[in-house]
C-alpha positions, 0 to 999 in steps of 0.5 A: 499499499505504501509503495502505490501511495508513493507512485500515486502521490508521484502522479500528483505531483507530476500533474502540477508541473504545468501549475508551478513552472507557469507561476514561474514564467508569470512572475519573472521579470527576466526576459532570458529566463522567461524564455528558458522557463517557456521551453521548461514548460513545454516539455512537461506540461503534459508528462502525467499520463506516463505516471496514471498508466503505470497505476492503471498496469498496477491495479487502479482504474484511470478515473480511480486515478484521476479522481484521487485527492492529494494527502496534505503533504503533496498540497503543501509541497506543490503549494511551497514550491508555487509560492518559491515560484511566485516571489523567487525565480532564481531560488525556483531554478535552483529547486529544479536541482532537488525534484527533477530526475538527475542522470545516471543516479536517478535512472538506477533509483528507477531500476530499483523502483521497478524491481521493488514493484515486482518484489511487492506483487505488481506485474512486471514492467508496470512502472515502465511508463513513468520509468519513461518520465524519468528518462525524458527527464535525463535527457533534457537535462532539466537539472541544468537549468540553474547553469543555464541561466546563470551562464551569462552572469559573472554574478547574482546579489548576495541578498538575492542568493541568499533568498534562493537558499533559503527556499530551496532549504524550506523546499527541502523540509516540504519534501521531507513531510511529503515523504512522511505523511505517505508512509503515515497515510498509506501504512494505516490500514482505515485510510482509503486507497486512493485518498477520497474527496469527501461529499459534503452531504455525507458529514 
């Protein structure tokens, strides 16, 4: 259940890409950085189906995956990312170092996820669509966005670097809470999987 929950919350997170990237674009004042973020959005906006198709292979229906309600930890992680995108473009670009796929280490990790899925009784190859998303991100070098943004700059102001580092630090804590919430919720046998939206008239 925890493993399924991890993939389900990953789906919710991937599905939020257009939300936080478009927020970064809308609040970016640097034309070169805005072009960089626009290209990033074009490459990322329609990847959630890959995680959703993995969930279907794991036993959920398409409707269950799309209708599932994200955990509070997932909402917090996404909202924090949107807030950073709104107030600090440099910080947002720095944060891509944390949440984007990173080279061979990430591809090896994806292989481990596939082996875990089989060990937990899920069908062989069920995570192939999700792993293809990881491979696309690695090939697109999205962890290089910060370097690309700073390639023609000799320096950034100290206050700007300070703010970016603090935002990255806060996002790291949101990521920790996101993972802790997955373990806490999906390991409780009394909780619905997938998490349901509450019907007001059932309260």
